[in-house]
C-alpha positions in Angstrom: 79.7 -29.7 39.5 77.3 -32.5 39.6 75.0 -31.5 36.7 78.6 -31.3 34.0 79.8 -34.9 35.2 76.1 -36.0 34.0 76.4 -34.0 30.9 79.9 -35.1 30.4 78.6 -38.9 30.6 75.8 -38.9 28.4 78.1 -37.3 25.7 80.4 -39.9 25.9 77.7 -42.1 25.7 75.7 -40.5 22.8 79.4 -41.0 21.0 79.3 -44.8 21.4 75.8 -45.5 20.4 76.5 -43.3 17.6 80.1 -45.5 16.7 78.1 -48.9 17.5 75.1 -47.7 14.9 77.6 -46.5 12.4 79.6 -49.9 12.9 77.1 -52.0 12.1 75.8 -50.4 9.0 78.6 -50.1 7.4 79.5 -54.4 8.6 75.6 -54.8 6.7 76.6 -53.2 4.0 79.9 -55.2 3.1 78.4 -58.6 3.8 74.9 -57.7 1.6 76.9 -56.8 -1.5 76.8 -58.9 -4.4 80.5 -59.4 -5.1 83.2 -58.5 -2.1 85.8 -57.5 -4.2 88.5 -55.4 -3.5 86.9 -52.0 -4.8 87.4 -48.9 -3.8 84.4 -48.6 -2.4 85.2 -51.8 -0.3 88.4 -50.6 1.2 86.3 -47.3 2.1 84.2 -48.7 4.3 86.9 -51.1 5.9 89.2 -48.0 6.9 85.8 -46.4 8.3 85.7 -49.3 10.2 89.1 -49.3 11.4 88.6 -45.4 12.2 85.0 -45.9 14.0 87.6 -48.9 16.2 90.8 -46.3 17.0 87.6 -43.7 18.3 86.3 -46.5 20.6 89.5 -47.0 21.8 90.5 -43.4 22.3 87.2 -43.1 23.8 88.0 -46.3 26.3 91.3 -44.8 26.8 90.2 -41.3 27.7 88.0 -43.3 30.3 90.4 -45.1 32.3 93.0 -42.8 32.3 90.8 -39.7 33.3 89.3 -41.7 36.0 93.0 -43.1 36.9 94.4 -39.6 37.1 91.7 -38.8 39.2 92.1 -41.9 42.0 96.2 -40.7 41.6 95.0 -37.3 42.8 93.0 -38.4 45.5 94.9 -40.8 47.2 97.9 -38.1 46.8 95.6 -35.8 48.2 94.8 -38.6 51.0 90.8 -38.1 50.3 88.9 -40.6 52.5 87.8 -43.5 51.0 90.1 -43.2 48.3 92.6 -46.2 49.0 89.5 -48.2 49.2 87.9 -46.8 45.8 91.0 -47.9 43.8 91.4 -51.0 45.1 87.6 -51.5 43.7 88.4 -50.0 40.2 92.0 -51.9 39.7 89.8 -55.0 40.7 86.9 -54.4 38.2 88.9 -53.2 35.5 91.5 -56.2 35.5 88.7 -58.5 36.2 87.4 -57.7 33.0 90.5 -56.9 31.2 92.7 -59.9 31.4 89.9 -62.4 30.0 88.8 -60.6 27.9 91.8 -59.9 26.5 93.2 -63.6 26.2 89.3 -64.2 24.4 91.0 -61.9 22.1 93.2 -63.5 21.3 92.3 -66.8 21.2 89.2 -66.1 18.9 92.0 -64.3 16.4 93.7 -67.0 16.4 91.0 -69.0 15.6 89.9 -67.1 13.0 93.1 -66.5 11.2 94.0 -70.6 11.3 90.2 -71.0 10.2 89.8 -68.6 7.3 93.4 -70.3 6.1 92.0 -73.3 6.3 88.8 -72.4 4.2 90.9 -71.3 1.6 93.3 -73.8 1.5 91.2 -76.7 1.0 91.4 -78.5 -2.7 88.1 -77.6 -4.2 89.1 -78.6 -7.8 89.5 -82.4 -6.6 86.3 -82.2 -4.8 84.6 -80.7 -7.8 86.0 -83.3 -10.4 85.4 -86.2 -7.8 81.6 -84.8 -7.7 81.6 -85.2 -11.4 82.8 -88.5 -11.8 80.8 -89.9 -9.0 77.7 -88.7 -10.8 78.1 -89.7 -14.0 79.5 -93.3 -13.3 75.7 -93.0 -11.0 74.4 -92.3 -14.4 75.6 -95.0 -16.0 75.0 -97.6 -13.3 72.0 -96.6 -13.8 71.8 -97.1 -17.6 73.6 -100.8 -17.1 71.3 -101.7 -14.4 68.0 -100.3 -16.9 69.9 -102.8 -20.1 70.6 -105.5 -17.5 66.5 -105.6 -16.8 65.7 -105.4 -20.2 67.4 -108.5 -21.0 66.1 -110.5 -17.9 62.8 -109.5 -19.6 63.6 -110.6 -23.1 65.4 -114.2 -21.4 62.1 -114.9 -19.8 59.7 -114.2 -22.8 61.7 -116.4 -25.1 61.8 -119.2 -22.1 57.9 -118.9 -21.7 57.0 -118.1 -25.1 55.3 -115.5 -23.9 55.1 -113.8 -27.4 53.1 -116.3 -28.8 49.3 -114.7 -29.6 47.5 -117.5 -27.1 50.2 -116.0 -23.8 49.2 -112.7 -24.5 47.5 -112.3 -21.3 50.3 -114.0 -19.7 53.1 -111.4 -21.0 51.0 -108.4 -20.0 50.9 -110.0 -16.5 54.8 -111.0 -16.2 55.5 -107.1 -17.6 53.2 -105.6 -15.0 54.6 -108.3 -12.5 58.4 -107.4 -13.3 58.0 -103.3 -13.2 57.5 -103.9 -9.9 60.4 -106.5 -8.9 63.0 -104.5 -10.9 61.3 -100.8 -9.4 61.7 -99.6 -12.8 59.4 -96.9 -13.9 58.5 -98.1 -17.7 58.5 -101.1 -19.1 56.8 -101.4 -23.3 56.4 -104.1 -25.3 56.7 -103.2 -29.5 56.6 -105.7 -32.7 57.1 -104.8 -36.2 57.2 -101.1 -35.0 54.2 -100.4 -33.7 53.6 -100.8 -29.2 51.6 -103.5 -27.7 51.5 -102.4 -24.7 53.5 -100.0 -21.8 53.5 -100.1 -18.1 54.6 -97.2 -16.3 55.4 -96.1 -12.6 52.2 -94.1 -11.9 54.1 -91.7 -9.6 56.4 -90.5 -12.7 55.8 -86.4 -13.7 53.3 -87.9 -16.8 52.8 -84.5 -18.2 56.4 -84.2 -19.2 56.7 -87.5 -20.5 58.1 -88.2 -23.7 57.6 -91.2 -26.4 59.8 -93.1 -27.8 61.3 -91.2 -31.3 60.0 -93.3 -34.5 64.0 -93.3 -35.5 65.1 -94.6 -32.3 62.3 -97.1 -32.5 63.0 -98.3 -36.4 66.5 -98.7 -35.8 65.6 -101.0 -32.9 63.4 -103.0 -34.4 66.2 -103.4 -37.1 68.4 -104.6 -34.0 70.2 -101.6 -32.8 70.3 -101.1 -29.0 68.5 -98.5 -27.3 70.0 -96.3 -24.7 69.1 -92.5 -24.7 69.1 -90.1 -21.6 66.5 -87.2 -21.7 65.4 -84.5 -19.4 61.9 -85.5 -17.6 60.6 -82.3 -14.8 63.2 -81.7 -12.5 65.2 -84.8 -13.7 66.2 -87.8 -16.1 64.9 -90.3 -18.0 66.9 -93.6 -18.9 65.9 -95.7 -21.5 67.3 -98.8 -22.4 66.1 -101.8 -25.3 66.6 -105.3 -26.8 65.2 -106.9 -29.7 64.1 -110.3 -29.6 62.5 -112.4 -32.9 59.2 -113.0 -32.9 57.5 -116.8 -33.1 55.7 -115.6 -36.6 58.8 -114.2 -37.6 59.4 -110.6 -37.0 61.4 -108.7 -34.6 60.1 -107.6 -30.9 61.3 -105.1 -29.1 61.2 -104.4 -24.9 61.9 -101.5 -23.9 62.8 -101.0 -20.0 63.2 -96.7 -18.2 64.4 -95.1 -14.9 63.9 -92.3 -13.5 66.5 -90.0 -11.9 64.4 -87.4 -9.9 67.5 -84.8 -9.7 69.4 -83.4 -12.2 73.1 -83.7 -11.9 74.1 -82.4 -14.3 72.8 -79.3 -13.0 74.0 -79.6 -9.6 77.6 -80.0 -11.2 77.2 -76.7 -13.1 76.3 -75.2 -9.3 79.2 -77.1 -7.9 81.7 -75.3 -10.8 80.1 -72.2 -10.3 80.9 -72.2 -6.8 84.5 -73.1 -7.3 85.0 -70.6 -9.5 83.4 -68.3 -7.4 85.1 -69.3 -4.5 88.8 -69.0 -6.5 87.2 -65.6 -6.8 86.7 -64.9 -3.2 90.5 -66.2 -2.7 91.9 -63.5 -4.0 90.2 -61.3 -1.1 91.2 -63.5 1.8 93.5 -60.2 3.3 90.3 -58.3 3.2 88.0 -61.2 5.0 90.4 -61.2 7.7 90.5 -57.7 7.8 87.0 -57.6 8.4 86.7 -60.0 10.8 89.6 -58.6 13.1 87.5 -55.3 12.8 84.7 -56.7 14.5 86.2 -58.6 16.8 88.5 -55.8 17.9 85.3 -53.3 17.7 83.6 -56.1 20.4 86.4 -56.7 22.8 86.8 -53.1 22.6 82.7 -52.3 23.4 82.9 -55.4 26.2 86.0 -53.7 27.9 84.9 -50.8 28.2 81.3 -52.0 29.4 82.9 -53.7 32.1 85.2 -50.7 32.9 82.4 -48.2 32.8 80.4 -50.8 34.8 83.4 -51.2 37.0 83.4 -47.4 38.1 80.1 -47.3 38.9 79.9 -50.1 41.2 83.0 -48.7 43.2 81.5 -45.4 43.0 77.9 -46.7 44.0 80.2 -48.6 46.9 82.4 -46.1 48.1 80.5 -43.2 47.7 78.5 -44.3 50.4 81.0 -45.6 52.7 83.3 -41.9 52.2 79.8 -40.6 53.5 79.9 -43.1 56.3 83.5 -42.2 57.0 83.3 -38.9 57.4 79.7 -39.1 59.7 81.5 -41.1 61.7 85.3 -38.7 62.1 82.2 -35.6 63.1 80.5 -38.1 65.4 84.1 -39.2 67.1 84.5 -34.4 67.4 81.3 -35.3 69.6 79.4 -33.9 66.8 76.0 -36.3 67.0 73.7 -33.9 65.1 75.0 -35.4 61.5 72.9 -37.6 58.8 73.6 -39.4 56.3 71.2 -39.0 53.3 71.7 -41.4 50.4 69.2 -42.8 48.4 70.7 -46.4 48.6 68.5 -49.4 48.5 70.8 -52.4 49.0 72.5 -53.5 51.9 74.7 -50.2 52.2 71.2 -48.4 52.5 70.6 -50.6 55.4 73.7 -50.1 57.2 72.9 -46.0 56.3 69.9 -45.9 57.8 71.4 -48.1 60.7 73.9 -45.9 61.4 71.7 -42.6 61.2 69.0 -44.7 64.1 72.0 -45.7 66.5 73.9 -42.0 66.1 69.7 -40.9 66.8 69.8 -43.5 69.4 73.4 -41.7 70.7 72.0 -38.7 70.7 69.2 -40.1 72.9 71.2 -42.1 75.2 73.5 -39.1 76.1 70.9 -36.7 76.8 69.0 -39.7 79.1 72.2 -39.8 80.3 73.0 -36.6 80.8 69.6 -35.9 82.8 70.3 -39.1 84.5 73.6 -37.8 85.6 73.3 -35.0 86.4 69.8 -36.3 88.6 72.9 -38.9 90.3 74.7 -35.8 90.8 72.0 -34.4 92.6 71.6 -37.1 94.9 75.0 -37.5 95.5 75.4 -33.6 96.6 72.0 -34.9 99.0 73.8 -37.6 100.1 77.2 -36.4 100.9 75.7 -33.4 102.5 73.3 -36.1 104.9 76.4 -38.4 105.7 78.5 -35.4 106.3 75.8 -33.7 108.4 74.1 -36.9 110.6 75.7 -38.0 114.2 76.1 -41.4 113.1 79.5 -42.7 111.3 79.1 -44.5 108.1 81.9 -46.4 107.0 81.2 -48.0 103.3 83.9 -50.3 102.3 84.0 -52.4 98.7 84.3 -56.5 98.2 88.0 -56.4 99.2 88.0 -54.2 102.2 89.0 -50.8 100.7 87.7 -47.9 102.1 85.1 -46.0 99.6 83.9 -43.4 101.5 83.8 -42.1 105.2 81.8 -39.6 106.9 83.5 -36.7 109.2 81.1 -38.9 112.1 82.6 -41.6 112.0 86.4 -40.0 111.3 85.8 -38.5 114.7 84.4 -41.7 116.4 87.1 -43.6 115.4 89.8 -40.7 116.2 90.8 -40.5 112.3 90.1 -36.4 112.2 92.6 -35.7 109.8 92.9 -38.6 107.9 90.5 -39.6 104.9 91.3 -43.2 104.4 89.4 -43.4 100.8 91.3 -46.1 99.2 92.9 -47.8 102.3 92.2 -51.2 103.3 90.5 -50.9 106.9 92.9 -53.0 108.5 95.6 -50.5 107.4 93.4 -47.5 108.5 92.5 -49.4 111.6 95.8 -50.8 112.9 96.0 -49.8 116.1 95.4 -52.1 119.0 92.5 -50.9 120.4 90.3 -51.3 116.9 90.8 -55.0 117.4 87.1 -55.0 118.4 86.0 -53.2 115.1 88.1 -55.3 112.6 87.2 -59.0 114.1 83.6 -57.7 113.4 83.9 -56.9 110.2 86.2 -59.1 109.4 83.1 -61.8 110.4 80.6 -59.4 107.6 83.3 -60.0 105.1 83.5 -64.1 105.8 79.9 -64.9 105.9 78.6 -61.7 103.6 74.9 -62.5 103.8 74.0 -61.6 107.1 74.0 -58.0 109.4 76.5 -58.1 112.5 75.7 -55.9 115.3 77.7 -55.5 118.5 79.0 -52.9 121.2 82.2 -52.3 120.9 84.4 -50.3 123.8 87.5 -47.8 122.5 89.8 -45.6 124.5 89.9 -42.0 122.9 92.1 -39.1 124.5 91.8 -41.4 127.8 87.9 -41.4 127.6 86.3 -44.7 127.0 83.2 -44.4 124.6 81.0 -47.3 123.8 80.3 -47.8 120.3 77.0 -49.9 118.2 78.4 -51.8 115.8 76.0 -52.5 112.7 77.3 -54.2 109.5 75.3 -54.8 106.3 76.3 -56.4 104.0 75.8 -54.6 100.2 74.2 -57.0 97.9 72.6 -55.0 94.5 69.6 -56.9 92.8 70.6 -59.5 90.4 74.6 -58.9 91.5 76.9 -60.8 93.5 78.0 -59.6 96.7 79.5 -55.8 96.5 80.8 -54.7 99.9 80.0 -53.8 103.4 78.0 -50.5 105.6 79.3 -49.8 108.3 77.2 -47.6 111.0 78.6 -46.5 114.2 76.1 -45.2 117.0 78.3 -43.1 120.0 76.4 -45.1 122.7 78.6 -43.4 125.3 76.4 -40.7 126.8 73.0 -43.5 126.2 74.7 -46.2 127.8 75.5 -43.9 130.9 71.7 -42.5 131.1 70.5 -45.7 130.8 73.2 -46.6 133.6 71.4 -44.0 135.6 68.2 -44.6 134.7 68.6 -48.3 135.6 70.8 -48.2 139.1 68.1 -45.6 139.8 65.2 -48.9 139.4 67.5 -50.9 140.9 68.0 -48.5 144.1 64.7 -48.3 144.6 64.1 -51.9 144.2 66.7 -53.2 146.7 65.2 -50.3 148.9 61.7 -51.5 148.7 63.2 -55.2 148.9 66.1 -54.3 152.2 63.0 -52.3 153.6 60.2 -55.7 153.4 62.6 -57.5 155.8 63.1 -54.3 157.7 60.0 -53.9 158.7 59.7 -57.2 161.0 63.0 -56.7 162.0 62.3 -53.4 164.2 58.8 -54.8 165.1 60.1 -58.1 166.8 63.6 -55.6 168.3 61.1 -53.7 169.9 59.2 -56.2 171.5 62.5 -58.2 172.3 63.4 -54.6 174.6 59.9 -54.0 175.9 59.7 -57.9 177.3 63.4 -57.1 178.4 62.5 -53.9 180.2 59.1 -55.7 181.6 60.6 -59.1 182.5 57.3 -60.5 182.2 56.6 -64.3 182.6 57.3 -66.2 179.2 59.2 -63.2 178.0 62.4 -65.7 176.8 60.0 -67.3 174.0 59.0 -63.7 173.3 62.5 -63.5 172.7 63.3 -66.4 171.1 60.3 -65.6 168.4 61.5 -62.5 167.9 64.8 -63.3 167.1 64.0 -65.7 164.7 61.9 -63.6 163.2 65.2 -61.0 162.8 67.6 -64.0 161.8 65.3 -65.1 158.7 64.6 -61.2 157.6 68.6 -60.9 157.9 68.6 -64.1 155.9 66.5 -62.4 153.1 68.8 -59.6 153.0 71.7 -61.2 152.6 70.3 -63.7 149.7 69.7 -60.6 147.8 72.6 -59.5 148.6 74.1 -62.1 147.2 72.2 -62.2 143.6 73.0 -58.4 142.9 76.7 -59.9 144.0 77.0 -61.9 141.8 75.4 -60.6 138.8 77.9 -57.8 139.0 80.9 -60.4 138.7 79.8 -63.2 136.2 82.9 -65.0 135.5 84.9 -64.7 132.3 83.4 -66.3 129.4 86.0 -68.6 127.9 85.4 -70.2 124.2 86.2 -73.7 123.8 85.1 -76.6 121.3 81.9 -78.3 122.9 79.1 -80.4 121.4 75.7 -78.3 122.4 73.8 -81.1 122.0 75.4 -82.6 124.7 75.0 -79.9 127.1 71.0 -79.6 126.0 70.9 -83.6 126.8 72.7 -82.8 130.1 69.8 -79.9 131.2 67.2 -81.7 129.7 67.9 -84.8 131.6 68.6 -82.8 134.9 65.4 -81.2 134.8 62.9 -84.7 133.7 64.1 -86.2 137.5 62.8 -82.9 139.3 59.5 -81.9 137.5 57.2 -85.1 136.9 54.4 -83.4 135.1 56.5 -81.3 132.9 56.9 -82.7 129.2 60.3 -82.4 127.7 60.7 -82.8 123.8 63.8 -82.1 121.9 65.2 -82.8 118.3 68.0 -82.4 117.1 68.8 -82.1 113.7 71.7 -84.2 112.2 73.1 -81.6 109.9 74.2 -79.4 113.2 77.7 -78.7 113.2 79.8 -80.2 116.0 82.0 -79.3 118.0 81.5 -75.3 118.1 83.2 -72.8 119.7 80.8 -71.9 123.4 81.7 -71.9 127.2 79.9 -75.2 128.2 79.2 -73.8 131.6 77.8 -70.1 130.3 75.6 -72.3 128.3 74.1 -74.6 130.8 73.4 -71.6 132.8 71.6 -69.6 129.9 69.6 -73.2 129.1 68.9 -73.8 133.5 67.5 -69.9 133.5 65.1 -70.4 129.8 63.7 -73.8 131.2 63.5 -72.6 134.8 61.3 -69.6 134.0 59.1 -72.0 131.3 58.5 -74.6 134.4 57.4 -71.2 136.3 55.5 -69.2 133.5 53.9 -72.8 132.7 53.0 -73.2 137.0 54.5 -76.4 136.5 52.5 -78.0 134.4 52.7 -78.2 130.7 55.0 -79.3 127.7 58.3 -77.5 126.8 60.2 -78.3 123.0 64.0 -77.7 122.5 64.6 -78.1 119.0 68.6 -77.6 117.4 69.1 -76.9 113.8 71.7 -75.2 111.7 71.1 -71.9 109.4 74.0 -72.5 106.4 72.9 -69.4 105.0 74.2 -67.7 108.2 76.5 -70.0 109.4 74.8 -70.2 113.2 73.6 -72.9 114.9 69.4 -72.0 116.7 67.9 -73.2 119.3 64.5 -72.8 120.2 62.6 -73.1 123.5 58.7 -73.3 123.5 56.6 -73.3 126.4 53.1 -73.8 126.5 52.2 -70.9 129.3 50.7 -67.7 129.0 53.2 -66.1 126.4 54.8 -62.8 127.3 52.5 -59.5 127.5 53.4 -57.1 125.0 54.2 -54.1 127.5 56.8 -56.1 129.1 59.0 -57.3 125.4 61.1 -54.2 125.7 61.8 -54.9 129.7 62.2 -57.9 129.8 66.1 -58.5 129.5 66.8 -55.4 132.0 68.4 -56.4 135.4 65.4 -55.1 137.4 62.5 -56.0 135.3 60.9 -59.6 136.8 57.1 -60.3 136.9 58.2 -63.0 139.9 56.9 -62.3 142.9 59.7 -63.2 144.4 62.6 -62.9 141.3 65.6 -60.8 141.6 65.1 -59.9 137.5 68.8 -60.8 136.7 67.9 -64.4 134.9 67.0 -62.6 131.8 69.6 -60.1 132.1 72.8 -63.1 133.1 71.1 -64.8 129.9 71.7 -62.1 127.3 75.3 -61.3 128.6 76.4 -64.7 127.7 74.9 -64.5 124.6 76.7 -61.2 123.7 79.9 -62.4 125.2 79.4 -65.6 122.3 79.1 -63.4 120.1 75.0 -64.7 119.6 71.9 -63.4 120.4 68.6 -64.0 122.4 65.4 -63.1 121.7 61.6 -64.0 122.3 58.5 -64.1 120.9 54.9 -65.1 121.2 53.8 -68.3 119.5 50.3 -68.2 117.6 48.8 -71.0 119.4 49.7 -70.4 123.0 53.1 -70.3 124.8 56.6 -68.3 124.0 59.4 -69.1 122.3 63.0 -67.9 123.3 65.4 -68.2 120.0 69.0 -68.7 120.8 71.9 -68.0 117.9 75.7 -68.6 117.9 78.4 -68.9 115.3 79.4 -72.0 114.0 
């Protein structure tokens, strides 16, 4: 199919080339003919030109019509790209046809008007005027030559230059006048004898002719001399004037002027041209026909070339675009194995190359995405399996608080076994009043969005109280903003029960030990009193009195121990209210400064610490008193205690650091120092730091302890601003 199209195009191109050659040959013969007459040969040649033009027009209309019909059928069959190709073909055809048609009309009118003007010019009158001008010029030259001859005669007479003694003067005079009058000849004759002749050296002397003797004789006798003779390529005009010499004889002065062109020949040439022009006037219609055929031929040739180029350009543009469109349709169906093959090297070729590269990239990307999707699905399945298996509850919330995921353990801990909850807001899902503490922690985490919240909450499910540890962690992927929360729930009920049992077991052991210590002296003194009473020894009252005092003192020790444990068991309820933490710190420090002279206090209060904040002033005083009291004991009541208060804007927390210069905290005691039974003091109950820890929890805060690099320990309190 493609070969037949190429063969047809070559045949049409060959026919057009042959027609062009024939047209040029016929035009050449017509122009080179000696006489362009209305002969049979000329008529045949003109008819041949008309046939060539007609054939060219038929070929043009055939090519144009065939392509237009093809475009119409493609549009009717909804071939991809047919509308675009039609627009391009119409555009290129109009772009070539309209200007060419306008140029043809204008040129045709211009040729016809000029031809009419050529044949309506009054050349006869021009010829007559030209002959009159030429003849008048010759007469004027002859009269001027005669005038110069007469002037020479007057001067010769006046100066008496014909006298024999003035011969040299005469020659000099004549020579000067030859130059002055711009004459080509001055001759002097006496009694028919030539005395001298001066000639212009630029004359064609090989064609020079002397004055005829008969003319000379008549001139000596008084006849005027007037002759015009050809000389070389021009004519020579002579005039002569006679005069009487002093010796009684006659003399003759001859002046001559050379005209370099033969005006007679020019006039004859003009006459012949006019005759030829009159002959051509009869051939005006044939000339018009010849020029019209040439104009039509060139116009058709231009239109054909423009249309041919237009179709070729439209095809070169639309064919690659059609291939691209078909490939795009295949890609839309999911076929990524498609590839556009087109040898175009222009911008469309770059577009095709980019399209092929894009499809290759998409194919590689799809393969990579499929691989990553499979890996992601495997990881997702693994994570879901882990979440569904572990005993820890996990809830994922988006940035607005909607539940994105919840595992079975979390549903079981929160008493939501039959509810999926995904997509619902956590407040809607946990709307019951028993979830108030849970909602409060999540609200704070959504508000702050940049720190981890930890809290133990109490839930009553099916009549049983549960202790659940909440850990709320913000989700902040690398390079992205806050995207949600991860809530981790740990059921601490059994662990706390076990811890309580273990703690109270140790407390009971400690209490038993502490009670046992005073019971021994009580028992010994009681037995001693009984023995004294039985024996009724002298001085027995004094022994009884001493024993009774010992019993009373040890009983007071037991009472103090019982009172401290009682106080820890019934700490007052925390009541949060607006208060200035800086004032509380200054009050506590002032109280200790008046008691311990060897303890130096350094207080640094940052100016950006917000005030007031929600705290219980009395409870916070108890926290600070316990920490400072422990620090003083650790330093043996001698050293430096620093209290620094600053504000963490990012975490929205007020931070209080209490630093001492004591020995620090042993590594083995760090994990036990906040337990109720633990103490490093000889007479301590181990309740001070436990009370501090309990109060900070009730303030939604934390307390941490760490050793300093330079020695001593630092207790850090964190409170929500």
